[in-house]
C-alpha positions, -999 to +999 in steps of 0.1 A: +145+872+434+111+866+449+096+895+430+110+880+398+096+846+406+061+861+412+064+882+381+073+851+361+043+832+375+021+861+365+036+859+330+029+822+329-007+830+338-010+856+311+004+833+285-020+806+294-049+829+294-040+844+261-031+811+245-059+790+258-089+811+269-106+836+245-136+854+260-169+843+245-188+871+227-221+881+241-253+871+222-281+875+246-310+878+222-321+858+192-317+878+160-284+894+169-251+883+153-244+847+163-210+830+167-206+801+143-180+774+152-169+752+124-142+725+125-125+735+093-129+701+078-110+683+106-126+652+121-132+663+157-143+641+187-179+629+187-195+612+217-228+593+221-258+610+237-263+608+274-226+611+284-211+628+315-240+621+338-246+645+367-230+621+392-207+644+413-182+616+416-178+618+378-171+656+380-206+668+374-225+694+394-256+676+404-279+688+377-304+663+361-297+667+323-328+665+302-328+669+264-329+705+255-322+721+289-304+718+322-322+746+341-325+748+379-350+769+399-334+798+418-348+810+452-366+843+454-378+841+419-343+852+406-338+845+369-310+819+365-281+825+342-279+801+313-260+794+281-283+788+252-275+776+217-282+755+187-262+727+171-266+724+134-252+705+105-235+721+076-268+724+057-284+743+085-305+714+099-306+711+137-289+680+152-310+663+179-293+642+206-259+659+205-241+659+239-232+694+252-208+698+282-198+730+298-167+729+320-161+758+345-124+768+346-109+769+380-078+790+391-058+758+386-069+756+350-059+793+344-025+787+360-019+754+342+016+747+331+015+728+298+050+713+303+043+676+305+068+658+284+043+631+272+014+654+266-017+661+287-047+639+294-066+624+323-093+631+348-102+666+359-123+677+389-133+710+373-171+716+377-191+706+346-226+700+335-239+680+305-271+681+285-284+669+251-299+689+223-336+686+218-357+691+187-342+715+161-308+710+178-314+735+206-300+733+241-299+754+273-274+749+301-279+765+335-247+783+347-258+791+382-248+757+395-213+761+379-190+779+404-162+793+383-132+811+399-124+827+365-158+834+350-147+814+320-156+779+307-151+755+278-180+742+257-176+707+243-202+695+217-202+661+200-225+637+183-221+603+166-218+607+129-205+642+132-173+661+142-171+680+175-164+715+187-145+730+216-150+767+224-144+792+251-176+807+267-183+833+294-199+819+325-206+853+340-228+864+312-240+833+294-254+841+260-263+823+228-240+803+206-244+785+173-223+754+167-219+739+133-207+702+131-194+687+100-203+650+091-175+626+102-169+589+102-180+572+134-155+553+156-162+518+168-145+506+200-146+469+206-138+456+242-127+420+245-114+398+273-080+381+274-094+353+252-107+378+226-144+374+235-165+406+233-174+422+266-208+439+269-214+465+296-178+478+297-172+515+302-151+532+276-136+566+284-120+589+258-097+617+266-084+644+243-046+649+244-028+682+245+006+679+226+036+673+248+073+682+245+086+714+229+058+712+203+033+722+230+046+758+227+033+758+191-001+742+199-032+759+186-060+771+209-081+741+197-053+717+206-049+732+241-086+729+248-084+692+241-078+686+278-115+693+284-127+668+257-137+639+278-166+616+271-176+580+277-199+552+266-209+517+275-205+487+251-236+471+237-243+433+237-218+429+209-190+446+230-190+477+208-196+514+216-198+540+189-180+573+191-173+600+166-140+599+148-113+623+160-088+641+139-063+646+167-047+623+193-068+606+220-065+581+248-091+553+251-095+533+283-120+504+289-129+490+322-153+467+341-156+462+378-125+440+380-106+445+348-091+474+328-074+479+295-040+493+287-046+529+276-047+531+238-031+562+224-032+576+189-055+589+161-086+567+164-102+557+131-124+529+120-123+502+148-101+501+179-099+469+200-093+472+237-084+440+254-092+439+292-064+427+316-064+416+352-063+446+374-053+458+409-062+490+428-038+517+439-046+543+465-028+565+490-025+599+506-009+631+492+008+654+516+017+689+502+038+717+517+026+752+523+032+778+496+006+803+506+032+831+506+035+828+468-001+837+460+000+809+434-022+778+432-011+761+400-020+725+392-005+692+405-009+660+384-006+624+395+005+599+370+011+561+372+034+545+346+048+511+340+081+503+324+074+477+297+105+471+276+115+503+259+082+521+266+072+541+296+035+535+295+011+559+312-016+539+329-036+565+347-036+603+350-053+624+377-053+661+374-061+689+399-045+668+427-048+683+462-037+672+497-056+642+510-065+607+498-064+597+462-077+566+444-085+539+442-071+538+407-077+506+387-045+496+369-037+467+345-014+441+360+019+432+343+042+404+355+077+413+366+072+450+359+080+481+379+053+508+383+060+544+393+037+569+408+046+605+399+033+637+416+043+668+397+035+705+393+049+738+407+060+746+433+067+711+447+097+689+440+085+661+418+078+629+438+083+595+422+077+563+441+084+529+424+067+496+434+062+461+420+028+445+427+028+409+438+005+386+419-015+378+451-022+414+461-052+433+447-049+465+467-017+486+471-012+518+490+016+543+480+017+576+500+032+607+483+050+632+505+059+664+486+083+691+496+088+726+484+123+732+469+143+759+452+137+774+418+163+778+391+161+802+361+173+789+327+173+805+293+173+788+259+193+807+233+208+799+199+245+800+192+242+838+186+225+843+220+191+850+205+162+837+227+144+805+216+107+811+222+095+776+215+114+751+236+117+734+269+144+725+295+146+694+317+166+693+349+179+659+360+194+650+394+199+622+419+187+628+454+187+603+482+195+576+457+166+584+434+167+598+399+144+627+393+136+653+367+116+685+360+105+700+327+092+735+319+085+755+287+101+787+276+085+821+276+088+846+247+122+858+260+135+822+263+134+822+301+122+792+321+114+792+358+123+757+369+104+750+400+113+732+421+143+709+430+163+699+461+197+713+471+217+692+447+237+697+416+218+690+384+222+685+347+201+704+321+188+692+288+176+719+264+152+710+236+135+731+209+122+724+174+149+729+148+177+728+174+199+699+186+189+686+220+219+693+242+228+682+277+248+705+300+263+688+332+266+698+368+250+731+378+243+743+414+209+752+427+222+785+440+235+796+406+236+833+403+214+848+376+203+821+352+217+790+334+222+799+297+216+769+274+230+773+239+215+751+213+231+745+179+209+742+148+197+706+142+192+682+114+161+661+107+158+623+107+128+606+091+123+569+093+103+539+100+105+513+128+098+477+117+098+443+133+097+412+111+091+436+082+059+449+097+054+485+112+058+489+149+030+510+164+045+521+197+083+525+200+112+547+213+139+561+191+173+570+206+198+594+188+233+602+201+261+622+185+293+602+184+316+609+213+296+639+226+268+642+252+244+654+226+214+634+217+177+628+222+152+601+231+116+603+219+087+579+225+063+575+196+028+560+201+000+553+177+022+552+146+003+526+126+028+529+097+058+529+120+069+563+108+087+589+129+104+623+124+129+639+148+137+676+142+161+681+172+189+658+160+225+669+160+237+680+126+266+655+127+274+619+125+249+602+149+240+567+160+203+558+159+186+529+176+150+520+185+132+496+208+096+488+218+077+470+246+086+436+231+118+442+212+151+454+228+172+481+212+185+472+178+221+475+166+228+513+163+227+527+127+252+554+118+238+584+100+254+615+086+228+643+094+232+677+078+217+709+092+182+713+079+186+683+056+164+652+063+183+619+067+163+587+062+167+555+081+148+522+086+153+506+120+146+469+121+139+454+155+147+418+163+138+394+191+162+396+220+186+370+232+187+352+265+213+355+293+216+332+323+239+337+352+245+335+389+252+362+415+274+352+444+293+368+474+328+376+464+344+365+497+324+333+505+311+323+471+276+319+486+246+326+463+229+360+467+191+359+464+168+389+454+197+407+437+183+431+410+196+425+374+189+454+351+198+455+314+217+486+302+226+491+265+253+515+254+248+535+222+282+548+212+304+560+240+281+585+257+245+572+254+230+544+275+195+529+277+180+511+307+157+487+289+128+470+307+124+463+344+150+444+364+148+407+371+157+392+405+178+362+414+162+332+430+173+315+463+202+299+445+214+332+431+204+323+396+188+347+371+176+348+335+173+379+313+153+375+282+151+400+253+187+410+256+195+437+231+222+440+205+255+459+206+273+469+237+251+452+264+258+453+301+239+444+332+237+464+364+236+441+394+226+454+428+216+442+463+213+459+496+245+455+516+267+451+484+283+475+460+264+478+426+283+463+397+281+470+360+292+439+340+298+436+303+278+407+289+302+401+259+296+366+244+276+352+273+243+352+254+225+324+237+215+289+245+250+274+244+268+302+263+285+296+296+264+311+324+277+345+336+291+346+371+287+379+389+305+384+422+293+412+445+315+426+472+308+448+502+309+485+493+341+503+487+350+538+498+367+567+480+383+594+501+395+625+482+416+652+499+414+686+483+444+709+490+454+745+484+423+763+497+410+777+530+382+762+550+359+791+539+366+785+503+357+748+506+322+758+518+310+765+482+326+735+466+308+704+454+324+671+443+306+646+420+317+610+412+303+586+387+314+554+371+305+536+339+274+555+332+259+549+367+242+575+389+263+606+398+271+609+435+275+643+450+292+654+483+307+686+498+341+687+514+346+693+551+366+723+564+398+703+558+388+697+521+381+660+527+353+644+506+341+608+513+320+586+490+309+555+508+290+525+496+304+526+461+313+497+438+345+490+419+353+509+387+369+539+373+353+570+388+350+603+370+355+628+398+346+665+392+353+693+416+330+724+410+325+757+426+361+767+431+362+805+438+379+830+414+373+819+379+353+788+389+373+762+370+363+725+372+389+700+383+384+666+368+402+633+374+397+596+370+403+573+399+403+535+398+386+519+428+388+482+434+363+460+452+364+462+490+390+489+487+393+522+507+408+543+479+425+575+490+437+603+466+448+639+468+438+666+444+453+701+445+427+728+437+448+758+448+482+769+458+514+769+437+514+767+399+492+796+389+481+793+352+466+822+331+455+817+295+444+844+271+427+841+238+417+866+211+381+855+209+370+886+190+393+877+162+391+839+160+358+828+176+323+831+164+306+861+179+290+855+213+300+818+213+311+800+245+347+791+243+358+762+264+394+757+277+409+724+288+441+721+307+459+687+306+485+680+332+515+665+315+526+642+344+536+606+346+511+602+375+481+582+364+457+603+384+467+637+370+436+659+366+421+677+338+411+713+345+384+729+324+363+760+322+353+788+298+370+820+287+354+851+300+342+879+278+377+893+277+391+860+266+408+851+299+410+820+320+430+811+352+435+782+375+455+775+406+472+745+420+480+728+387+498+696+398+523+693+370+553+713+357+541+711+321+506+716+307+488+712+274+460+738+268+433+736+242+404+760+232+373+745+216+336+752+208+306+733+222+306+708+193+342+698+203+359+714+173+393+727+184+402+763+177+437+765+191+462+746+214+496+750+229+518+738+258+541+753+284+562+749+316+558+767+349+586+789+360+586+798+398+550+787+400+537+809+372+527+803+336+510+825+311+499+812+277+485+830+247+464+810+223+462+819+187+441+801+161+464+780+140+463+782+103+479+748+097+474+722+124+491+689+116+467+668+095+471+631+104+459+604+080+453+569+094+453+541+068+452+503+069+476+478+052+459+485+019+464+522+022+426+527+026+415+554+051+403+542+086+375+564+100+365+565+136+399+562+151+405+580+184+440+595+182+456+603+216+488+624+213+513+613+240+537+639+255+572+627+246+587+639+279+562+626+305+544+600+284+511+616+296+481+615+273+459+644+261+423+644+248+417+624+217+406+636+183+386+613+159+394+606+123+367+615+098+354+595+068+387+602+050+407+588+079+420+623+088+422+642+120+436+676+129+462+676+157+466+711+173+495+723+195+519+694+190+555+699+203+581+702+177+594+667+181+585+631+174+551+626+192+540+590+202+504+583+193+478+560+209+452+548+184+420+533+197+391+520+177+360+517+198+363+490+224+381+464+203+413+476+187+444+496+198+478+505+185+507+520+205+537+516+182+531+548+161+544+583+161+542+615+141+567+644+136+552+674+152+574+697+131+555+689+099+521+700+086+509+664+078+516+628+086+504+593+080+504+562+102+493+526+095+467+510+118+474+473+120+456+457+149+466+421+139+478+409+173+461+397+205+467+391+241+453+364+264+463+358+300+454+329+322+453+340+358+459+313+384+468+308+420+488+277+426+474+263+394+437+271+402+420+296+378+411+329+394+378+344+380+366+379+385+400+396+382+397+432+370+421+438+342+430+472+327+453+478+297+478+507+298+502+524+274+527+538+299+508+559+325+478+562+301+449+538+308+434+528+274+397+538+275+370+511+272+396+482+274+386+470+309+381+433+311+373+406+337+387+371+338+361+344+332+355+312+352+386+297+336+407+326+347+412+339+312+412+375+302+418+385+266+420+414+242+417+410+205+428+433+177+459+448+193+487+462+171+521+447+180+538+467+207+545+472+244+515+472+267+511+470+304+483+452+323+470+460+357+454+430+375+433+434+407+409+412+427+399+414+463+420+391+485+448+391+459+479+413+455+475+439+427+499+431+399+513+454+371+529+435+342+547+447+311+539+425+281+549+425+245+521+418+220+533+401+188+517+398+154+510+361+160+494+369+194+507+366+229+496+340+255+509+340+291+501+325+325+502+349+354+505+337+390+484+358+413+493+359+450+468+360+478+471+382+508+485+369+540+498+382+573+532+377+589+542+378+625+579+376+633+596+373+667+633+382+670+652+368+699+689+368+708+712+339+715+698+337+751+663+334+738+653+369+750+632+393+729+651+419+710+631+451+711+636+483+690+653+465+662+647+477+627+646+449+602+645+448+564+620+425+548+625+418+511+601+400+487+623+374+470+599+371+440+603+408+430+632+420+450+610+448+465+616+460+500+584+457+521+593+491+537+585+507+502+550+490+503+544+503+538+553+538+528+530+536+498+501+523+519+499+490+501+505+469+533+500+477+570+525+472+598+558+482+613+593+468+607+606+478+642+603+451+669+581+460+699+588+452+736+581+415+729+605+415+700+576+411+675+570+426+641+535+422+624+528+430+588+493+426+573+483+423+536+515+409+523+515+389+490+522+352+497+557+339+490+592+339+504+608+369+522+643+375+533+648+390+567+679+412+575+689+432+605+700+468+609+736+460+597+724+440+567+730+407+585+707+379+572+684+367+599+667+341+578+639+334+553+602+332+561+571+321+541+539+341+540+509+320+532+478+333+516+446+336+536+462+330+570+487+345+595+521+328+597+543+332+627+581+326+628+609+330+654+643+342+642+675+343+662+698+372+661+733+360+668+747+396+675+735+419+702 
């Protein structure tokens, strides 16, 4: 593998050399053929004379630049090497006063990886020298002071009133070049203070920008050379500096001794105004690992960014970073904003450190400690397995509580050497022009071979982003395909007309939203995007709303200060956006979030020592809304016991857990198959078990964890019930397509897992330890379209199923009361024997959905519309080819939760249809103890109610057309200590008693066996029985022979003691 790695690095070097550096042709004597460089009519960068002084701190080489030459005397009378030339206008007249810079390319430049997602700009330390043209436009630059590791350089010529030129030159040989500049409009940069007053004497630096993202693979040589187009000027008494107009993208930064502007990015024309802001300085130390064994130097880059609203703004970029001190970097100061320092570049693991500067601190130090990780090979291919040459892949992972990512570009054969990342499972996002951006979850670092990334063909979205009817210049657009993890997020800057185009959009129904630094995400707009057919949209941004609330300790009710409150906005069911920087609670636990977005808005609340919570905002926004109360509890714990495998087989297994769009946690089981997730919050956790030997299926289950709970669960991943599935992929599937198989356990158990994987080339799949007697199996493509499905029952631990593509799946039509089709309904077929649910299908614009593999019987259906409507009283005849059901969510359900008449807020409420938890219908009771669901079709539902300190309740409720209202008494936990004595007052030991809850008739022994309460019902040597965690209320006590010993009361929140007499010995 090491040889392949080194070979790939050599290939990267070759690509960069061929794509970026072209050897300059020799022209040693006047009169020979000269090279003429024209800008092809493009307005290229122009800089004022006298730029790039020879100050070594500015990247020069210590040569005093005089007009016309930059020669140095060589010892021993040796003739110095030089690059000579002439700069002319289109009419052949020499241009006097043009600035000429020659930059020597280092090995780091040659091995440069153009894979920065946002494009390339910033300071370089490559040796360079600058001079000006003299009379007749002639210049001469000495090359002997330029030490080049490559023998190559880049010539940058510019002049006010003209375009500019960037060309490759040979530093070993020098020569003579002729540069022709076309006339071009000059650029004015005005620097002002925070009051809008012009600032003379300010330094303005301009950087050329290399295209970022997948389009960088298609960049021209001229565009790639833009990283060497740096010039600067100083504002005159009117606060203005003149520069030449530039036909491409640039970054402009203005600064004085104590202030700096926000970098301006875009195509600069006419006049650009740069306001100066208060500044602070950032410095630190970079520590790098050793990679001398690789014979590779590469380039590291240090970036500083700030999260302002929906924009990730780059504030400073330093290139060619080496070990040692960096800075100081002068950065603009924003209030209540998080800054991140990024250190990136092969072969280190990217380093990202986040900080928030205090208003009273002017100097901050952030040290960056890099490590060398492992590399992973990926390959971008289309759906026919053809390599995609122009694309990129991004790895995403969470390591030691921090999110991180790594991006690289493809080579000609579609391969990418992703270097490097820590030993953790990762997701991969594949991007390429003309292909839909697709995310593949959960790969291992030690993956054999490479990770293939199939990208489907994409559609195109063209649109504009407006606010108050005016174009927004800098904004971010988010696109997600409905119900699938397919989408893209792109940040646009410098769009004066607010326009944008996205050519990596799924060719399907998508949701589109946008945000900016000042405006939160707008309400998502639904678009129907066709393959290769542009869809148009106008996204209107609106001012955000406000949310006030209070964060308290769940147990004591005390306020929690310095808790972080982060806005998270959901787009559809799969996409989420973390907008802006978090706000923090004050010493009374109160917080205020301004600029709250539209749609499905939630807040993530976190504090050290507490479990992080994700809370739906609902109607808690606006000036008249009731303040939101958020209760944080100590962390919970999830213990998962895997069974059916040997200790050696568990060694290669990894388990991930995630809840509600939060970070994915990863752990490996011990030799007994036990996995523990500590420090987690309440919620429904999606748990995936990967790396199972022999077929490598993934076992997936959903586990509900309550606050302050130690949740234990068992998941078979081997043993009895061996399933094999075969599918004639050559006949029914597109050639070379990946066919996914999903196995649904038809069990009445709520935690029954889903097992999924892919068919091999022969069309086979197998799994062990299926924890149900019946299964439903489905084959589908990447886009979720179902090819075939069937079901079966195990016989003596074995089941073989053959899937055949069905000609006529049942077509279900969902209509409303007026017989109009209802699109967007998720239809969940329910197994008539076990009442277990399977994966949903979604009705199209005609209200129709295809149901594959239904049993030949009446099949109950669960119908769900987003997060607001559900119906359970419908069914379809699986023996037919078509069916129709009416969706009538006219009912509602509201429960008032109390304890002895006092409202109980913060109760977690989940809605069920039998054993099936209805997705996205989780609620919490408000400060009045009310929890409610609107738009429910009349029928039988179940509600599960849980809150720390209270007994978990499961209630069956009937929802009527006129709505159902009910009050539910919740019972607090209490402890009970009983002493049994005989008629003589002596303790009775070894007596087994029966304790019965008089409210429900349940035997406490059943609760002890299920682990819901703790204790023993056999008296000890003192005649005592102690039971902990009982729900408060009355309990009947009986002896071994069923004789009634009496009745006792359990009181919530305390331990009650009682002495009972046994009249019989």
